[in-house]
C-alpha positions in Angstrom: 126.5 130.4 85.7 123.7 128.3 84.3 124.3 125.3 82.1 123.0 124.5 78.6 119.9 122.3 78.6 117.9 120.7 75.8 115.6 123.6 75.6 118.4 126.3 75.6 118.7 128.3 72.4 122.3 129.0 71.6 124.5 130.5 68.8 128.2 131.1 68.1 129.6 133.9 70.2 130.9 137.1 68.7 134.5 137.0 70.2 136.0 134.4 67.9 137.4 133.7 64.5 137.1 130.3 62.8 137.9 128.6 59.4 137.2 125.3 58.0 140.1 123.1 56.8 139.3 119.8 55.1 135.9 119.4 56.9 137.3 120.3 60.3 137.3 123.7 62.1 140.0 125.7 63.7 138.7 128.4 66.0 140.5 131.2 67.9 139.0 132.8 70.9 139.8 136.4 70.6 138.9 137.0 74.2 141.1 134.3 75.6 143.7 133.9 72.9 143.2 130.3 72.8 142.9 127.9 69.7 140.3 125.1 69.4 140.1 122.3 66.9 136.8 120.6 66.0 136.6 117.3 64.2 134.0 116.8 61.5 131.0 116.4 63.8 132.1 119.3 66.0 132.5 121.4 62.9 129.0 120.5 61.7 127.6 121.5 65.0 129.6 124.8 64.9 128.3 125.5 61.4 124.7 124.9 62.5 125.2 127.4 65.3 125.7 130.3 63.0 122.0 130.8 63.5 120.3 130.5 66.9 118.7 127.1 67.5 117.8 125.0 70.5 119.9 122.1 71.6 116.9 119.8 70.9 116.6 121.1 67.3 120.4 120.7 66.9 120.0 117.0 68.0 117.1 116.6 65.5 119.4 117.5 62.7 122.4 115.4 64.0 120.3 112.3 64.4 118.9 112.6 60.9 122.5 113.0 59.4 124.5 110.6 61.6 123.7 107.1 62.9 123.5 107.8 66.6 120.9 107.1 69.2 119.0 110.2 70.4 120.0 109.8 74.1 123.6 109.4 73.3 123.5 112.4 70.9 121.8 114.6 73.5 124.4 113.6 76.1 127.4 114.2 73.9 126.1 117.6 72.4 125.2 118.9 75.9 128.7 118.1 77.1 130.3 119.7 74.0 128.1 122.8 74.2 128.6 123.3 77.9 132.4 123.2 77.4 132.0 125.8 74.6 129.8 128.0 76.9 132.2 127.8 79.7 135.0 129.0 77.4 132.8 131.9 76.2 132.4 130.6 72.7 128.6 130.4 72.7 125.8 132.8 73.4 122.5 131.9 75.1 119.7 133.5 73.2 116.7 134.5 75.3 
C-alpha cells in the first residue's frame, strides 16, 4: 500500500458517517464499526476533504488560517492523512 505524499490528491472516503459538534467532528467508519474524534483542526481538514485536493493545497489553506510553519504543517498533515488512509477513511484520487 502506498503512502500519502504532498502531491497526492485525496478526499473523504464513502464508507463513513460524520457530524460536527461544537466545531469538532465525530466520525463512524461503517466498514470497521469504529468511531473517530477530530479536534478543531482535524475537523477543518476533514471538511476541506469533502472535495478532492492535494495535500500541498490543503497545507496552503491551513498555513493561511493557522499560525504554523509550513514544514511542521506538512509533517503533521501527512501523519494525520496517512493514519486516515490506513483506516480506509480517505480515497486517493487519480
